[in-house]
N, CA, C, O and the ligand as a Tripos MOL2 file, in Angstrom:
@<TRIPOS>MOLECULE
protein
  281   279    71     0     0
PROTEIN
NO_CHARGES

@<TRIPOS>ATOM
      1 N          -7.7730   10.4190  -10.5530 N.3       1 MET1
      2 CA         -7.5780    9.7810   -9.3460 C.3       1 MET1
      3 C          -6.3400    8.9210   -9.6080 C.2       1 MET1
      4 O          -6.1570    8.3530  -10.6850 O.2       1 MET1
      5 N          -5.4450    8.8490   -8.5020 N.am      2 THR2
      6 CA         -4.3600    8.1110   -8.6280 C.3       2 THR2
      7 C          -4.7010    6.6120   -8.4750 C.2       2 THR2
      8 O          -5.3690    6.2730   -7.4990 O.2       2 THR2
      9 N          -4.3110    5.7400   -9.3240 N.am      3 GLU3
     10 CA         -4.6720    4.3370   -8.7880 C.3       3 GLU3
     11 C          -3.3250    3.6170   -8.4660 C.2       3 GLU3
     12 O          -2.2360    4.0870   -8.7980 O.2       3 GLU3
     13 N          -3.4610    2.6030   -7.8870 N.am      4 ILE4
     14 CA         -2.2280    1.6200   -7.7130 C.3       4 ILE4
     15 C          -2.5740    0.3330   -8.1400 C.2       4 ILE4
     16 O          -3.4570   -0.2380   -7.5010 O.2       4 ILE4
     17 N          -1.9570   -0.3530   -9.2790 N.am      5 ILE5
     18 CA         -2.1660   -1.4500   -9.7280 C.3       5 ILE5
     19 C          -1.0540   -2.6490   -9.1420 C.2       5 ILE5
     20 O           0.1470   -2.3810   -9.1750 O.2       5 ILE5
     21 N          -1.3830   -3.5790   -8.7680 N.am      6 VAL6
     22 CA         -0.5730   -4.4450   -8.0550 C.3       6 VAL6
     23 C          -0.3550   -5.7340   -9.0110 C.2       6 VAL6
     24 O          -1.4010   -6.3560   -9.1950 O.2       6 VAL6
     25 N           0.6990   -6.2220   -9.6080 N.am      7 ARG7
     26 CA          0.7540   -7.5340  -10.2890 C.3       7 ARG7
     27 C           1.8900   -8.3190   -9.5100 C.2       7 ARG7
     28 O           2.9320   -7.7980   -9.1120 O.2       7 ARG7
     29 N           1.5380   -9.6390   -9.3530 N.am      8 LYS8
     30 CA          2.6270  -10.5870   -9.0020 C.3       8 LYS8
     31 C           3.3050  -11.1940  -10.3340 C.2       8 LYS8
     32 O           2.6620  -11.7490  -11.2250 O.2       8 LYS8
     33 N           4.4770  -11.0340  -10.3350 N.am      9 ILE9
     34 CA          4.9300  -11.7160  -11.7990 C.3       9 ILE9
     35 C           6.4270  -12.4170  -11.3270 C.2       9 ILE9
     36 O           6.8910  -12.1440  -10.2190 O.2       9 ILE9
     37 N           7.0850  -13.2750  -12.1970 N.am     10 PRO10
     38 CA          8.3430  -13.7510  -11.9400 C.3      10 PRO10
     39 C           9.2390  -12.7100  -11.9780 C.2      10 PRO10
     40 O           9.1620  -11.8190  -12.8240 O.2      10 PRO10
     41 N          10.2370  -12.7630  -10.9690 N.am     11 LEU11
     42 CA         11.3910  -11.8250  -10.8960 C.3      11 LEU11
     43 C          12.3950  -12.4210  -10.7920 C.2      11 LEU11
     44 O          12.2790  -13.6210  -10.5410 O.2      11 LEU11
     45 N          13.8170  -11.8350  -10.9410 N.am     12 PRO12
     46 CA         14.9610  -12.5860  -10.2490 C.3      12 PRO12
     47 C          14.9250  -12.5050   -8.8740 C.2      12 PRO12
     48 O          14.3500  -11.5810   -8.2980 O.2      12 PRO12
     49 N          15.6130  -13.5870   -8.1850 N.am     13 PRO13
     50 CA         15.5410  -13.8750   -6.8840 C.3      13 PRO13
     51 C          15.7790  -12.7940   -6.0790 C.2      13 PRO13
     52 O          15.1920  -12.7740   -4.9970 O.2      13 PRO13
     53 N          16.6880  -11.6690   -6.4350 N.am     14 HIS14
     54 CA         17.2050  -10.7850   -5.7160 C.3      14 HIS14
     55 C          16.3920   -9.4680   -5.3740 C.2      14 HIS14
     56 O          16.5790   -8.5800   -4.5420 O.2      14 HIS14
     57 N          15.2670   -9.7150   -6.4840 N.am     15 VAL15
     58 CA         14.2700   -8.4690   -6.5060 C.3      15 VAL15
     59 C          13.0000   -8.9370   -5.8720 C.2      15 VAL15
     60 O          12.3170   -9.9040   -6.2080 O.2      15 VAL15
     61 N          12.8020   -8.0940   -4.9050 N.am     16 ARG16
     62 CA         11.5610   -8.6840   -4.1040 C.3      16 ARG16
     63 C          10.2010   -7.9500   -4.8380 C.2      16 ARG16
     64 O           9.1700   -8.5310   -5.1780 O.2      16 ARG16
     65 N          10.5010   -6.5570   -4.9730 N.am     17 ALA17
     66 CA          9.4390   -5.9130   -5.6080 C.3      17 ALA17
     67 C           9.9250   -4.5100   -6.2200 C.2      17 ALA17
     68 O          10.9790   -4.0010   -5.8380 O.2      17 ALA17
     69 N           9.1210   -3.9250   -7.1700 N.am     18 PHE18
     70 CA          9.4870   -2.5650   -7.4840 C.3      18 PHE18
     71 C           8.2460   -1.7450   -8.1130 C.2      18 PHE18
     72 O           7.2710   -2.3350   -8.5790 O.2      18 PHE18
     73 N           8.3310   -0.7010   -8.0940 N.am     19 THR19
     74 CA          7.2070    0.2340   -8.5830 C.3      19 THR19
     75 C           7.5430    1.2350   -9.5770 C.2      19 THR19
     76 O           8.4800    2.0230   -9.4560 O.2      19 THR19
     77 N           6.6900    1.1740  -10.6400 N.am     20 MET20
     78 CA          6.9490    2.2510  -11.7420 C.3      20 MET20
     79 C           5.6670    3.2030  -11.9530 C.2      20 MET20
     80 O           4.6140    2.8170  -12.4600 O.2      20 MET20
     81 N           5.8800    4.3090  -11.5580 N.am     21 PRO21
     82 CA          4.7320    5.5230  -11.8000 C.3      21 PRO21
     83 C           4.6480    5.4410  -13.3600 C.2      21 PRO21
     84 O           5.6600    5.2870  -14.0440 O.2      21 PRO21
     85 N           3.3750    5.5540  -13.8970 N.am     22 ASP22
     86 CA          3.0370    5.7330  -15.2040 C.3      22 ASP22
     87 C           2.9000    7.2540  -15.5750 C.2      22 ASP22
     88 O           2.9330    8.0850  -14.6680 O.2      22 ASP22
     89 N           2.7310    7.6810  -17.0250 N.am     23 PRO23
     90 CA          2.6510    8.9560  -17.4270 C.3      23 PRO23
     91 C           1.1920    9.7400  -16.7090 C.2      23 PRO23
     92 O           1.0900   10.9310  -16.4140 O.2      23 PRO23
     93 N           0.3710    8.8890  -16.5840 N.am     24 GLN24
     94 CA         -0.9780    9.1520  -15.9840 C.3      24 GLN24
     95 C          -1.1230    9.6350  -14.5510 C.2      24 GLN24
     96 O          -2.1180   10.1450  -14.0350 O.2      24 GLN24
     97 N           0.1820    9.3510  -13.9490 N.am     25 GLY25
     98 CA          0.2130    9.5480  -12.3890 C.3      25 GLY25
     99 C          -0.2720    8.3800  -11.6280 C.2      25 GLY25
    100 O          -0.4700    8.4630  -10.4160 O.2      25 GLY25
    101 N          -0.4710    7.2970  -12.2930 N.am     26 ASP26
    102 CA         -0.8540    6.0250  -11.7100 C.3      26 ASP26
    103 C           0.4420    5.2140  -11.3280 C.2      26 ASP26
    104 O           1.5230    5.4870  -11.8500 O.2      26 ASP26
    105 N           0.3010    4.2360  -10.4270 N.am     27 TYR27
    106 CA          1.3740    3.5850   -9.8910 C.3      27 TYR27
    107 C           1.3220    2.0630  -10.1310 C.2      27 TYR27
    108 O           0.3020    1.4280   -9.8620 O.2      27 TYR27
    109 N           2.5690    1.4080  -10.7020 N.am     28 ASN28
    110 CA          2.0790   -0.0570  -10.9610 C.3      28 ASN28
    111 C           3.3400   -0.5730   -9.9450 C.2      28 ASN28
    112 O           4.5490   -0.3450   -9.9970 O.2      28 ASN28
    113 N           2.5440   -1.3470   -9.0270 N.am     29 ILE29
    114 CA          3.7060   -2.2790   -8.4010 C.3      29 ILE29
    115 C           3.8250   -3.7130   -8.7080 C.2      29 ILE29
    116 O           2.7890   -4.3740   -8.7840 O.2      29 ILE29
    117 N           4.9120   -4.2430   -8.8830 N.am     30 TYR30
    118 CA          5.1640   -5.4760   -9.2990 C.3      30 TYR30
    119 C           5.8610   -6.1600   -8.0630 C.2      30 TYR30
    120 O           6.8170   -5.6000   -7.5270 O.2      30 TYR30
    121 N           5.3790   -7.3830   -7.6040 N.am     31 ILE31
    122 CA          5.8700   -8.3510   -6.6850 C.3      31 ILE31
    123 C           6.2760   -9.3720   -7.0190 C.2      31 ILE31
    124 O           5.5230   -9.9810   -7.7800 O.2      31 ILE31
    125 N           7.4410   -9.9790   -6.6970 N.am     32 ASN32
    126 CA          8.0330  -11.2380   -6.9340 C.3      32 ASN32
    127 C           7.1220  -12.3760   -6.4890 C.2      32 ASN32
    128 O           6.8430  -12.5490   -5.3030 O.2      32 ASN32
    129 N           6.5940  -13.2700   -7.6320 N.am     33 CYS33
    130 CA          5.6190  -13.9970   -7.0910 C.3      33 CYS33
    131 C           6.0650  -15.4580   -6.4750 C.2      33 CYS33
    132 O           5.3040  -16.3640   -6.1370 O.2      33 CYS33
    133 N           7.3860  -15.4430   -6.4250 N.am     34 ALA34
    134 CA          8.3070  -16.6700   -5.8720 C.3      34 ALA34
    135 C           8.2380  -16.3040   -4.2490 C.2      34 ALA34
    136 O           8.4350  -17.2290   -3.4610 O.2      34 ALA34
    137 N           7.9660  -14.9870   -3.7420 N.am     35 LEU35
    138 CA          8.2610  -14.7540   -2.5590 C.3      35 LEU35
    139 C           6.9340  -15.6820   -1.7610 C.2      35 LEU35
    140 O           5.9620  -16.1890   -2.3210 O.2      35 LEU35
    141 N           7.2670  -15.6980   -0.3200 N.am     36 SER36
    142 CA          6.0480  -16.1380    0.6040 C.3      36 SER36
    143 C           5.0400  -15.1190    0.7630 C.2      36 SER36
    144 O           5.2020  -13.9170    0.5550 O.2      36 SER36
    145 N           3.9110  -15.7360    1.1750 N.am     37 ALA37
    146 CA          2.7740  -14.6640    1.3950 C.3      37 ALA37
    147 C           3.0310  -13.4370    2.0820 C.2      37 ALA37
    148 O           2.6080  -12.3250    1.7660 O.2      37 ALA37
    149 N           3.9330  -13.8080    3.2760 N.am     38 GLU38
    150 CA          4.2960  -12.7820    4.3630 C.3      38 GLU38
    151 C           5.2820  -11.8690    3.5960 C.2      38 GLU38
    152 O           5.0640  -10.6570    3.5910 O.2      38 GLU38
    153 N           6.1890  -12.3020    3.0470 N.am     39 GLN39
    154 CA          7.2960  -11.4460    2.2590 C.3      39 GLN39
    155 C           6.6430  -10.6260    1.1870 C.2      39 GLN39
    156 O           6.9310   -9.4570    0.9310 O.2      39 GLN39
    157 N           5.7930  -11.3090    0.6230 N.am     40 GLN40
    158 CA          4.8840  -10.3480   -0.3810 C.3      40 GLN40
    159 C           3.9530   -9.2500    0.0930 C.2      40 GLN40
    160 O           3.5740   -8.2970   -0.5890 O.2      40 GLN40
    161 N           3.6390   -9.5050    1.3290 N.am     41 LEU41
    162 CA          2.7380   -8.3990    1.7600 C.3      41 LEU41
    163 C           3.6080   -7.1610    2.3660 C.2      41 LEU41
    164 O           3.2860   -5.9730    2.3320 O.2      41 LEU41
    165 N           5.0390   -7.8460    3.0480 N.am     42 SER42
    166 CA          5.8910   -6.5560    3.5960 C.3      42 SER42
    167 C           6.6500   -5.9650    2.2870 C.2      42 SER42
    168 O           7.1290   -4.8410    2.4400 O.2      42 SER42
    169 N           6.8060   -6.5290    1.1220 N.am     43 SER43
    170 CA          7.1690   -5.8550    0.0070 C.3      43 SER43
    171 C           6.2240   -4.6600   -0.2200 C.2      43 SER43
    172 O           6.5260   -3.4670   -0.1930 O.2      43 SER43
    173 N           4.7930   -5.3230   -0.4930 N.am     44 TYR44
    174 CA          3.8210   -4.4230   -0.8170 C.3      44 TYR44
    175 C           3.8010   -3.1700    0.1590 C.2      44 TYR44
    176 O           3.7570   -2.0780   -0.4070 O.2      44 TYR44
    177 N           3.8240   -3.1730    1.4190 N.am     45 LEU45
    178 CA          3.7490   -2.3050    2.4030 C.3      45 LEU45
    179 C           5.0830   -1.3680    2.0200 C.2      45 LEU45
    180 O           4.9920   -0.1400    2.0050 O.2      45 LEU45
    181 N           6.2100   -2.0010    1.7420 N.am     46 HIS46
    182 CA          7.4100   -1.1500    1.5740 C.3      46 HIS46
    183 C           7.1680   -0.1360    0.2840 C.2      46 HIS46
    184 O           7.5110    1.0460    0.2990 O.2      46 HIS46
    185 N           6.5660   -0.7470   -0.7560 N.am     47 GLU47
    186 CA          6.4730   -0.0130   -2.0270 C.3      47 GLU47
    187 C           5.4580    1.0390   -1.8730 C.2      47 GLU47
    188 O           5.5500    2.1170   -2.4590 O.2      47 GLU47
    189 N           4.2510    0.6550   -0.8930 N.am     48 LEU48
    190 CA          3.3640    1.8320   -0.8270 C.3      48 LEU48
    191 C           3.8000    3.0500    0.0780 C.2      48 LEU48
    192 O           3.1850    4.1120    0.1760 O.2      48 LEU48
    193 N           4.8660    2.7370    0.6640 N.am     49 LYS49
    194 CA          5.6300    3.7370    1.4810 C.3      49 LYS49
    195 C           6.4340    4.5540    0.6690 C.2      49 LYS49
    196 O           6.5410    5.7420    0.9710 O.2      49 LYS49
    197 N           7.1370    4.0110   -0.5200 N.am     50 HIS50
    198 CA          7.5310    4.8840   -1.4010 C.3      50 HIS50
    199 C           6.7440    5.7970   -1.9750 C.2      50 HIS50
    200 O           7.1370    6.9600   -2.0590 O.2      50 HIS50
    201 N           5.4960    5.4060   -2.4660 N.am     51 ILE51
    202 CA          4.3990    6.0490   -2.9060 C.3      51 ILE51
    203 C           4.0820    7.2580   -2.1390 C.2      51 ILE51
    204 O           4.0570    8.4240   -2.5340 O.2      51 ILE51
    205 N           3.8360    6.7630   -0.9370 N.am     52 ARG52
    206 CA          3.2900    7.9450    0.1930 C.3      52 ARG52
    207 C           4.5390    9.1680    0.1410 C.2      52 ARG52
    208 O           4.4110   10.3910    0.1860 O.2      52 ARG52
    209 N           5.5920    8.4550    0.0450 N.am     53 ARG53
    210 CA          6.8430    9.5170    0.1880 C.3      53 ARG53
    211 C           7.1110   10.4330   -1.0620 C.2      53 ARG53
    212 O           7.8480   11.4170   -1.1300 O.2      53 ARG53
    213 N           6.3260    9.8610   -2.0320 N.am     54 ASP54
    214 CA          6.5120   10.6710   -3.3810 C.3      54 ASP54
    215 C           8.1860   10.2520   -3.7620 C.2      54 ASP54
    216 O           8.8540   11.0750   -4.3880 O.2      54 ASP54
    217 N           8.7190    9.0950   -3.3940 N.am     55 ASP55
    218 CA         10.2880    8.7820   -3.7620 C.3      55 ASP55
    219 C          10.4590    8.8550   -5.2020 C.2      55 ASP55
    220 O          11.6050    8.9550   -5.6400 O.2      55 ASP55
    221 N           9.3820    8.8150   -6.0640 N.am     56 PHE56
    222 CA          9.8230    8.7520   -7.6390 C.3      56 PHE56
    223 C          10.0480   10.0920   -8.2770 C.2      56 PHE56
    224 O          10.5800   10.2680   -9.3730 O.2      56 PHE56
    225 N           9.5890   11.0070   -7.4800 N.am     57 TYR57
    226 CA          9.7350   12.4230   -7.8720 C.3      57 TYR57
    227 C          11.2540   13.0930   -7.2180 C.2      57 TYR57
    228 O          11.5970   14.2620   -7.3910 O.2      57 TYR57
    229 N          11.8580   12.3040   -6.6240 N.am     58 LYS58
    230 CA         12.9450   13.0570   -5.8850 C.3      58 LYS58
    231 C          14.2250   12.8670   -6.6640 C.2      58 LYS58
    232 O          14.9800   11.8960   -6.6010 O.2      58 LYS58
    233 N          14.3740   14.1780   -7.5640 N.am     59 ARG59
    234 CA         15.6410   14.0320   -8.4130 C.3      59 ARG59
    235 C          16.8440   14.2950   -7.5910 C.2      59 ARG59
    236 O          16.8120   14.8720   -6.5040 O.2      59 ARG59
    237 N          17.9840   13.8070   -8.2130 N.am     60 GLY60
    238 CA         19.3660   14.0200   -7.4950 C.3      60 GLY60
    239 C          19.3640   13.1230   -6.3250 C.2      60 GLY60
    240 O          20.3280   13.3310   -5.5880 O.2      60 GLY60
    241 N          18.6620   12.2980   -5.9810 N.am     61 LYS61
    242 CA         18.8840   11.2540   -4.8300 C.3      61 LYS61
    243 C          19.1050    9.7450   -5.7020 C.2      61 LYS61
    244 O          18.4840    9.3340   -6.6830 O.2      61 LYS61
    245 N          20.1340    9.1700   -5.0060 N.am     62 THR62
    246 CA         20.1880    7.8510   -5.6560 C.3      62 THR62
    247 C          19.2220    6.8870   -5.0150 C.2      62 THR62
    248 O          18.5710    7.2270   -4.0270 O.2      62 THR62
    249 N          19.1220    5.7590   -5.5270 N.am     63 ALA63
    250 CA         18.1510    4.6890   -5.2170 C.3      63 ALA63
    251 C          18.4900    4.3120   -3.7650 C.2      63 ALA63
    252 O          17.6180    4.1250   -2.9170 O.2      63 ALA63
    253 N          19.9200    4.2030   -3.5120 N.am     64 LYS64
    254 CA         20.4370    3.7450   -2.3590 C.3      64 LYS64
    255 C          20.1640    4.8510   -1.0490 C.2      64 LYS64
    256 O          19.9000    4.5550    0.1170 O.2      64 LYS64
    257 N          20.2910    5.9620   -1.5390 N.am     65 GLU65
    258 CA         19.9990    7.0530   -0.3340 C.3      65 GLU65
    259 C          18.5260    7.1400    0.0450 C.2      65 GLU65
    260 O          18.1750    7.4210    1.1910 O.2      65 GLU65
    261 N          17.6820    6.8940   -0.9350 N.am     66 ILE66
    262 CA         16.1280    6.6960   -0.7130 C.3      66 ILE66
    263 C          15.9190    5.6400    0.0030 C.2      66 ILE66
    264 O          15.0450    5.8040    0.8540 O.2      66 ILE66
    265 N          16.5280    4.3410   -0.0350 N.am     67 GLU67
    266 CA         16.3370    3.3570    0.5740 C.3      67 GLU67
    267 C          16.9330    3.2010    1.9950 C.2      67 GLU67
    268 O          16.4630    2.4120    2.8140 O.2      67 GLU67
    269 N          18.0680    4.0570    2.2540 N.am     68 ASP68
    270 CA         18.6450    4.3040    3.5710 C.3      68 ASP68
    271 C          17.5700    5.0890    4.2240 C.2      68 ASP68
    272 O          17.5140    4.8070    5.4210 O.2      68 ASP68
    273 N          16.7250    5.9450    3.8730 N.am     69 GLU69
    274 CA         15.5700    6.7350    4.5400 C.3      69 GLU69
    275 C          14.5120    6.0520    4.9280 C.2      69 GLU69
    276 O          13.7640    6.5530    5.7680 O.2      69 GLU69
    277 N          14.2730    4.8910    4.4370 N.am     70 MET70
    278 CA         12.9020    4.1260    4.5790 C.3      70 MET70
    279 C          13.0100    3.5540    6.0710 C.2      70 MET70
    280 O          12.0920    2.8830    6.5430 O.2      70 MET70
    281 ZN         12.5250    0.1720   -1.5200 Zn       71 ZN71
@<TRIPOS>BOND
     1     1     2 1
     2     2     3 1
     3     3     4 2
     4     3     5 am
     5     5     6 1
     6     6     7 1
     7     7     8 2
     8     7     9 am
     9     9    10 1
    10    10    11 1
    11    11    12 2
    12    11    13 am
    13    13    14 1
    14    14    15 1
    15    15    16 2
    16    15    17 am
    17    17    18 1
    18    18    19 1
    19    19    20 2
    20    19    21 am
    21    21    22 1
    22    22    23 1
    23    23    24 2
    24    23    25 am
    25    25    26 1
    26    26    27 1
    27    27    28 2
    28    27    29 am
    29    29    30 1
    30    30    31 1
    31    31    32 2
    32    31    33 am
    33    33    34 1
    34    34    35 1
    35    35    36 2
    36    35    37 am
    37    37    38 1
    38    38    39 1
    39    39    40 2
    40    39    41 am
    41    41    42 1
    42    42    43 1
    43    43    44 2
    44    43    45 am
    45    45    46 1
    46    46    47 1
    47    47    48 2
    48    47    49 am
    49    49    50 1
    50    50    51 1
    51    51    52 2
    52    51    53 am
    53    53    54 1
    54    54    55 1
    55    55    56 2
    56    55    57 am
    57    57    58 1
    58    58    59 1
    59    59    60 2
    60    59    61 am
    61    61    62 1
    62    62    63 1
    63    63    64 2
    64    63    65 am
    65    65    66 1
    66    66    67 1
    67    67    68 2
    68    67    69 am
    69    69    70 1
    70    70    71 1
    71    71    72 2
    72    71    73 am
    73    73    74 1
    74    74    75 1
    75    75    76 2
    76    75    77 am
    77    77    78 1
    78    78    79 1
    79    79    80 2
    80    79    81 am
    81    81    82 1
    82    82    83 1
    83    83    84 2
    84    83    85 am
    85    85    86 1
    86    86    87 1
    87    87    88 2
    88    87    89 am
    89    89    90 1
    90    90    91 1
    91    91    92 2
    92    91    93 am
    93    93    94 1
    94    94    95 1
    95    95    96 2
    96    95    97 am
    97    97    98 1
    98    98    99 1
    99    99   100 2
   100    99   101 am
   101   101   102 1
   102   102   103 1
   103   103   104 2
   104   103   105 am
   105   105   106 1
   106   106   107 1
   107   107   108 2
   108   107   109 am
   109   109   110 1
   110   110   111 1
   111   111   112 2
   112   111   113 am
   113   113   114 1
   114   114   115 1
   115   115   116 2
   116   115   117 am
   117   117   118 1
   118   118   119 1
   119   119   120 2
   120   119   121 am
   121   121   122 1
   122   122   123 1
   123   123   124 2
   124   123   125 am
   125   125   126 1
   126   126   127 1
   127   127   128 2
   128   127   129 am
   129   129   130 1
   130   130   131 1
   131   131   132 2
   132   131   133 am
   133   133   134 1
   134   134   135 1
   135   135   136 2
   136   135   137 am
   137   137   138 1
   138   138   139 1
   139   139   140 2
   140   139   141 am
   141   141   142 1
   142   142   143 1
   143   143   144 2
   144   143   145 am
   145   145   146 1
   146   146   147 1
   147   147   148 2
   148   147   149 am
   149   149   150 1
   150   150   151 1
   151   151   152 2
   152   151   153 am
   153   153   154 1
   154   154   155 1
   155   155   156 2
   156   155   157 am
   157   157   158 1
   158   158   159 1
   159   159   160 2
   160   159   161 am
   161   161   162 1
   162   162   163 1
   163   163   164 2
   164   163   165 am
   165   165   166 1
   166   166   167 1
   167   167   168 2
   168   167   169 am
   169   169   170 1
   170   170   171 1
   171   171   172 2
   172   171   173 am
   173   173   174 1
   174   174   175 1
   175   175   176 2
   176   175   177 am
   177   177   178 1
   178   178   179 1
   179   179   180 2
   180   179   181 am
   181   181   182 1
   182   182   183 1
   183   183   184 2
   184   183   185 am
   185   185   186 1
   186   186   187 1
   187   187   188 2
   188   187   189 am
   189   189   190 1
   190   190   191 1
   191   191   192 2
   192   191   193 am
   193   193   194 1
   194   194   195 1
   195   195   196 2
   196   195   197 am
   197   197   198 1
   198   198   199 1
   199   199   200 2
   200   199   201 am
   201   201   202 1
   202   202   203 1
   203   203   204 2
   204   203   205 am
   205   205   206 1
   206   206   207 1
   207   207   208 2
   208   207   209 am
   209   209   210 1
   210   210   211 1
   211   211   212 2
   212   211   213 am
   213   213   214 1
   214   214   215 1
   215   215   216 2
   216   215   217 am
   217   217   218 1
   218   218   219 1
   219   219   220 2
   220   219   221 am
   221   221   222 1
   222   222   223 1
   223   223   224 2
   224   223   225 am
   225   225   226 1
   226   226   227 1
   227   227   228 2
   228   227   229 am
   229   229   230 1
   230   230   231 1
   231   231   232 2
   232   231   233 am
   233   233   234 1
   234   234   235 1
   235   235   236 2
   236   235   237 am
   237   237   238 1
   238   238   239 1
   239   239   240 2
   240   239   241 am
   241   241   242 1
   242   242   243 1
   243   243   244 2
   244   243   245 am
   245   245   246 1
   246   246   247 1
   247   247   248 2
   248   247   249 am
   249   249   250 1
   250   250   251 1
   251   251   252 2
   252   251   253 am
   253   253   254 1
   254   254   255 1
   255   255   256 2
   256   255   257 am
   257   257   258 1
   258   258   259 1
   259   259   260 2
   260   259   261 am
   261   261   262 1
   262   262   263 1
   263   263   264 2
   264   263   265 am
   265   265   266 1
   266   266   267 1
   267   267   268 2
   268   267   269 am
   269   269   270 1
   270   270   271 1
   271   271   272 2
   272   271   273 am
   273   273   274 1
   274   274   275 1
   275   275   276 2
   276   275   277 am
   277   277   278 1
   278   278   279 1
   279   279   280 2
@<TRIPOS>SUBSTRUCTURE
     1 MET1         2 RESIDUE 1 A MET
     2 THR2         6 RESIDUE 1 A THR
     3 GLU3        10 RESIDUE 1 A GLU
     4 ILE4        14 RESIDUE 1 A ILE
     5 ILE5        18 RESIDUE 1 A ILE
     6 VAL6        22 RESIDUE 1 A VAL
     7 ARG7        26 RESIDUE 1 A ARG
     8 LYS8        30 RESIDUE 1 A LYS
     9 ILE9        34 RESIDUE 1 A ILE
    10 PRO10       38 RESIDUE 1 A PRO
    11 LEU11       42 RESIDUE 1 A LEU
    12 PRO12       46 RESIDUE 1 A PRO
    13 PRO13       50 RESIDUE 1 A PRO
    14 HIS14       54 RESIDUE 1 A HIS
    15 VAL15       58 RESIDUE 1 A VAL
    16 ARG16       62 RESIDUE 1 A ARG
    17 ALA17       66 RESIDUE 1 A ALA
    18 PHE18       70 RESIDUE 1 A PHE
    19 THR19       74 RESIDUE 1 A THR
    20 MET20       78 RESIDUE 1 A MET
    21 PRO21       82 RESIDUE 1 A PRO
    22 ASP22       86 RESIDUE 1 A ASP
    23 PRO23       90 RESIDUE 1 A PRO
    24 GLN24       94 RESIDUE 1 A GLN
    25 GLY25       98 RESIDUE 1 A GLY
    26 ASP26      102 RESIDUE 1 A ASP
    27 TYR27      106 RESIDUE 1 A TYR
    28 ASN28      110 RESIDUE 1 A ASN
    29 ILE29      114 RESIDUE 1 A ILE
    30 TYR30      118 RESIDUE 1 A TYR
    31 ILE31      122 RESIDUE 1 A ILE
    32 ASN32      126 RESIDUE 1 A ASN
    33 CYS33      130 RESIDUE 1 A CYS
    34 ALA34      134 RESIDUE 1 A ALA
    35 LEU35      138 RESIDUE 1 A LEU
    36 SER36      142 RESIDUE 1 A SER
    37 ALA37      146 RESIDUE 1 A ALA
    38 GLU38      150 RESIDUE 1 A GLU
    39 GLN39      154 RESIDUE 1 A GLN
    40 GLN40      158 RESIDUE 1 A GLN
    41 LEU41      162 RESIDUE 1 A LEU
    42 SER42      166 RESIDUE 1 A SER
    43 SER43      170 RESIDUE 1 A SER
    44 TYR44      174 RESIDUE 1 A TYR
    45 LEU45      178 RESIDUE 1 A LEU
    46 HIS46      182 RESIDUE 1 A HIS
    47 GLU47      186 RESIDUE 1 A GLU
    48 LEU48      190 RESIDUE 1 A LEU
    49 LYS49      194 RESIDUE 1 A LYS
    50 HIS50      198 RESIDUE 1 A HIS
    51 ILE51      202 RESIDUE 1 A ILE
    52 ARG52      206 RESIDUE 1 A ARG
    53 ARG53      210 RESIDUE 1 A ARG
    54 ASP54      214 RESIDUE 1 A ASP
    55 ASP55      218 RESIDUE 1 A ASP
    56 PHE56      222 RESIDUE 1 A PHE
    57 TYR57      226 RESIDUE 1 A TYR
    58 LYS58      230 RESIDUE 1 A LYS
    59 ARG59      234 RESIDUE 1 A ARG
    60 GLY60      238 RESIDUE 1 A GLY
    61 LYS61      242 RESIDUE 1 A LYS
    62 THR62      246 RESIDUE 1 A THR
    63 ALA63      250 RESIDUE 1 A ALA
    64 LYS64      254 RESIDUE 1 A LYS
    65 GLU65      258 RESIDUE 1 A GLU
    66 ILE66      262 RESIDUE 1 A ILE
    67 GLU67      266 RESIDUE 1 A GLU
    68 ASP68      270 RESIDUE 1 A ASP
    69 GLU69      274 RESIDUE 1 A GLU
    70 MET70      278 RESIDUE 1 A MET
    71 ZN71       281 GROUP 0 **** ****
């Protein structure tokens, strides 16, 4: 079963959040702990949308193209 692990960590100011799939098929979401609670929630929902859309397995698309579709 796919698991989603969420961690709040210090990240550079321009990085709100990112997601890393791991080899077991689980997902690790990292959220910038310096964001406000509201920004953390919207970043979390944004990352969940990437997972639902299977964006991590779209070969041949740039990160920008994927973000533009969001
Ligand atoms: Zn995104």
